[in-house]
N, C-alpha and C positions, 0 to 999 in steps of 0.2 A: 581703562588700565586695571590690570589684575593686581590685587594686593599680594604681598609676598609673605610667606610663612615667617613668623616672628614679629611682624609689624604690629604696632599698637595703634589702634584707631578709635575714633569716636563715631558712634552710630545711633540711630533711633530705632527703638523696638517697634516692629511693625506687626507682630503677631505673637501670641502666647499659646502654647499647646501643652498637653500633659507631658510631652517628652522634651520640651525646651522652648527657646524663644528665637524668633527670626528677627534679624537686625539689618536695617538698611545702612549700607556703608557709603562713604564718599565715592563718587564716580559711577553711581547708579548700580552698584553691585549689592548683593545681600548675602547673608550667611546665617548659619544656625549655631546657637549656643545650646549644646546638649544639656539636659538636666544635670548631668554629672559635672558640668563645667560652670554652673551658675554661682555656687558659693562654696566656701571652705567647710561647710557643715552639710549634713544630710538634708536634701531637699525633697519633700514629698509633693509640694504644690508650687510650681514655677511662679504662679500669680502672686504668691506671698513675697517674692523677691523682685520681680520686674513687672511693669505694666506697659501697655501699648502707648506709644508717644514719649516714653521716658528715654532720655539720652544716657547712653552707657559707654564706658570705655571697655574695649575688647582687644584681645590678642588673637591674631590669626595663628591657629595651631595646626592647620592642615588644609590642603586643597586636593580633592580626589580626582580621578581620571575624568569625571564628568564636569570638572571645574566647580564643584560644590565647595563652598568655603566653610570650614569648621572653625568656630570661634570659642574663646574662653573669657569669662568675666573673672573667675576666681584667680587666674594666673596674673592679673593686673591689680588684684585687690590684696592688700596686706593681710596675712593670716590673723585670726583673733588673738588678742593678748592673752597670755596664760598666767595664772597665779603660781605661787611657789610649789603647790601640789601638782602642777602640770595640767590643771583643768582650765578651760576657758572661763573668763570672768562672765558673770551673769548680768 
């Protein structure tokens, strides 16, 4: 069964690369969380945010013509709290 765009699923990280993380989804499917969709902040090293075997909540943000599934972690993660000056809390 193919997941639908907009669906929020839980999956297990199966691989980490310099450009993102591969996630195994229910039903035997897998998808990619691009580095730009890992977190609400700048990510220079994917491995600082996720690791192989970690369970993550992801949102399906696209499925291309080759049935590759594009995922996002940041779209299901609340943005960081900001202080009164508009900067994220440290």
